[in-house]
C-alpha positions as CSV (number, residue, x, y, z in Angstrom):
1,M,-34.8,123.6,174.5
2,D,-33.9,120.4,176.5
3,L,-36.8,117.9,177.3
4,R,-37.7,119.5,180.3
5,T,-38.1,123.0,179.4
6,A,-40.1,121.6,176.1
7,L,-42.5,119.7,178.5
8,Q,-43.0,123.1,180.5
9,F,-43.7,125.3,177.3
10,F,-46.3,123.0,175.7
11,K,-47.9,122.7,179.5
12,D,-47.8,126.4,179.7
13,I,-49.1,127.0,176.4
14,D,-52.0,124.7,176.7
15,N,-53.0,126.7,179.7
16,P,-53.5,130.4,178.2
17,R,-54.1,131.1,182.1
18,V,-50.7,130.4,183.0
19,R,-48.7,131.5,180.1
20,S,-46.3,134.1,180.8
21,P,-45.6,136.8,177.7
22,I,-41.7,136.4,177.6
23,N,-40.7,133.2,179.8
24,P,-36.3,133.2,179.8
25,R,-36.8,129.4,180.3
26,L,-37.5,128.6,176.7
27,L,-34.7,130.9,175.4
28,D,-31.2,131.1,175.0
29,E,-29.8,134.1,176.8
30,R,-29.3,137.0,174.3
31,P,-28.6,140.9,175.1
32,G,-31.2,142.8,177.1
33,E,-32.8,140.3,179.9
34,N,-33.3,143.4,182.6
35,M,-37.2,143.5,181.3
36,Q,-37.3,147.2,181.6
37,E,-34.8,147.5,178.9
38,E,-36.4,145.2,176.9
39,L,-39.5,147.1,176.5
40,H,-37.2,150.0,175.8
41,V,-35.8,148.4,173.2
42,Q,-39.2,147.0,171.3
43,E,-40.5,150.2,171.8
44,Q,-37.5,151.8,169.9
45,A,-37.4,148.9,167.3
46,A,-41.7,149.8,166.9
47,A,-41.0,153.3,166.0
48,F,-38.4,152.6,163.5
49,F,-40.6,150.1,161.7
50,D,-43.0,152.9,161.5
51,Q,-40.7,155.3,159.6
52,T,-41.3,155.8,155.8
53,E,-37.9,156.6,154.6
54,L,-34.4,156.4,156.2
55,T,-30.8,157.8,155.4
56,T,-28.0,155.4,154.6
57,M,-24.9,155.2,157.0
58,T,-26.8,157.2,160.0
59,E,-26.9,155.4,163.3
60,F,-29.9,153.7,164.8
61,S,-30.0,153.4,168.4
62,F,-31.7,150.1,169.7
63,S,-29.9,147.1,170.4
64,E,-31.0,143.4,170.1
65,S,-33.0,141.5,172.5
66,K,-34.6,138.6,172.8
67,N,-37.6,140.4,170.5
68,V,-35.6,142.4,168.1
69,E,-32.6,141.0,165.5
70,Y,-31.1,143.1,162.7
71,K,-28.8,141.5,159.9
72,S,-26.8,143.2,157.0
73,F,-26.5,140.2,154.5
74,E,-24.3,141.0,150.7
75,T,-27.0,141.7,148.1
76,N,-26.2,139.1,145.6
77,K,-26.7,136.3,148.9
78,L,-29.9,138.4,150.1
79,V,-32.8,136.3,149.4
80,Q,-30.6,132.6,150.0
81,R,-29.9,134.4,153.9
82,V,-32.9,135.6,154.6
83,K,-34.4,131.8,154.1
84,E,-31.5,130.7,156.5
85,V,-32.9,132.9,159.4
86,L,-36.2,132.8,159.2
87,P,-37.3,129.5,160.8
88,L,-35.5,129.8,163.8
89,T,-36.0,133.7,164.2
90,V,-39.9,133.9,163.4
91,S,-40.7,130.8,165.5
92,A,-38.4,132.2,168.3
93,F,-40.9,135.5,168.1
94,A,-44.1,133.8,167.4
95,N,-43.6,131.6,170.5
96,T,-43.0,134.5,172.6
97,D,-44.2,138.1,173.0
98,G,-43.9,138.6,169.1
99,G,-40.5,140.3,167.7
100,Y,-38.7,142.4,164.7
101,L,-36.5,141.5,162.2
102,F,-34.6,144.1,160.3
103,I,-32.7,143.2,157.3
104,G,-30.2,146.2,155.9
105,L,-29.0,147.0,159.5
106,D,-24.8,146.7,160.5
107,E,-24.6,145.2,163.7
108,K,-21.4,146.2,164.3
109,T,-21.7,149.7,163.3
110,K,-24.9,150.2,164.1
111,Q,-25.8,151.6,161.0
112,I,-28.1,151.5,158.1
113,T,-26.8,149.9,155.2
114,G,-29.7,148.8,153.3
115,F,-29.6,146.4,150.0
116,E,-29.7,147.5,146.7
117,A,-33.3,146.1,145.0
118,D,-35.3,147.1,142.1
119,E,-39.2,146.2,142.2
120,N,-38.5,142.7,141.1
121,K,-35.9,142.0,143.8
122,L,-38.2,143.1,146.4
123,R,-41.1,140.9,144.9
124,E,-39.1,137.9,145.1
125,L,-37.9,138.6,148.5
126,K,-41.3,139.0,150.0
127,C,-42.4,135.7,148.2
128,E,-40.1,134.0,149.9
129,I,-40.4,135.1,153.0
130,E,-43.9,134.7,152.5
131,R,-43.3,131.2,151.9
132,C,-40.8,130.3,154.4
133,I,-43.5,131.6,157.0
134,Q,-46.4,129.7,155.7
135,Q,-44.2,126.4,155.7
136,L,-43.3,126.6,159.0
137,P,-45.1,123.6,160.9
138,V,-47.4,125.1,163.8
139,T,-49.0,122.4,166.0
140,H,-52.5,123.8,167.6
141,F,-54.6,123.8,171.2
142,C,-57.5,126.4,170.2
143,E,-60.0,126.0,167.7
144,E,-59.3,129.0,165.7
145,K,-56.2,127.8,164.2
146,Q,-55.2,130.9,162.8
147,E,-51.9,131.5,161.0
148,I,-48.5,133.2,161.9
149,K,-49.4,137.0,161.8
150,Y,-46.7,139.3,160.4
151,T,-46.4,142.4,158.4
152,C,-43.2,142.7,155.8
153,K,-42.4,146.5,154.6
154,F,-39.4,147.7,152.6
155,I,-37.9,150.8,153.9
156,P,-36.7,153.1,151.1
157,V,-32.9,154.6,152.4
158,S,-31.9,157.5,150.5
159,K,-28.5,156.8,149.3
160,S,-27.9,158.7,145.7
161,E,-30.9,159.0,143.0
162,D,-29.7,156.4,141.1
163,E,-29.3,153.3,143.5
164,C,-32.3,152.2,145.4
165,S,-32.0,150.7,148.7
166,Y,-34.0,149.9,151.2
167,V,-34.1,148.2,155.0
168,C,-36.6,145.4,155.1
169,A,-38.4,145.1,158.2
170,L,-40.4,142.3,159.6
171,R,-42.7,141.9,162.5
172,V,-44.1,139.0,163.9
173,E,-47.0,138.9,166.2
174,R,-47.2,136.3,169.2
175,F,-48.4,133.1,168.3
176,C,-51.6,131.2,169.7
177,C,-50.3,128.3,170.0
178,A,-46.9,126.7,169.1
179,V,-44.8,127.2,165.7
180,F,-41.7,125.0,164.7
181,A,-38.6,125.9,162.7
182,A,-39.1,123.0,161.1
183,E,-40.5,119.2,161.3
184,P,-38.8,117.4,164.7
185,D,-35.7,115.2,164.1
186,S,-37.8,112.5,165.7
187,W,-38.6,109.1,164.3
188,H,-40.7,106.0,164.8
189,V,-41.4,103.1,163.6
190,E,-45.2,102.1,161.9
191,D,-46.2,99.4,159.8
192,S,-42.1,98.0,159.8
193,C,-40.8,101.4,158.3
194,V,-39.1,103.9,160.1
195,K,-41.1,107.6,159.5
196,R,-40.6,110.8,161.1
197,F,-42.5,112.5,163.3
198,T,-45.2,115.5,162.3
199,S,-44.7,118.6,164.7
200,E,-48.4,117.7,165.5
201,E,-47.6,113.9,166.3
202,W,-44.4,114.6,168.0
203,V,-46.2,117.2,170.4
204,K,-49.2,114.6,170.7
205,V,-46.3,112.1,172.0
206,L,-44.4,114.7,174.1
207,M,-47.8,115.7,176.3
208,G,-48.7,112.2,176.8
209,S,-45.4,112.1,178.4
210,M,-46.7,114.7,180.9
211,P,-46.8,113.3,184.6
212,G,-50.1,112.1,185.2
213,S,-50.8,110.7,181.5
214,G,-49.4,107.3,182.6
215,R,-46.6,107.7,179.8
216,E,-44.1,109.5,181.6
217,I,-40.7,109.9,180.0
218,S,-37.3,109.2,182.3
219,N,-34.1,111.0,181.9
């Protein structure tokens, strides 16, 4: 997101009357640019999310889009890889119209693979997802100051009696204000010390640079 796009994003988000559900200017291009196709993919993803049991190596019909992503990770690297993708994915979904992330779906073959896990591994993964989302920096323009809303579930994948496999399904709701993947990589000098801006400090500076504020940023 460049400076002008960021300025427009915060201008729109500060005025709910003009904030659009999905603003393509704020996102990198992904498959499913057509709005009707996008809505169809979301409906299919929502139906998949509601499943109570899946079968391994069967194909799924929906593609990735601005609001739907799926990944397949090696079991021994599962927790670490999930922690790596969550900040960008969750913040992107929360800042637009919400979305779905599925872990255990093969991107190349479009087949359900799942990942092997016992109850302890599932608890660990769920705790890491919760911790990661709670640590995402947020900036509020509203009085409610809500937290990021999401639902995480593990859908069993039928494989064999001796193996327990699952698909991790994460649904992220649209956030009321702004979510960051990390604190901005922006710094300032305070009391002769170089300090990093927090997300809220950075947004205040950015908002203060909007036309009419008297502190415009020149490009």
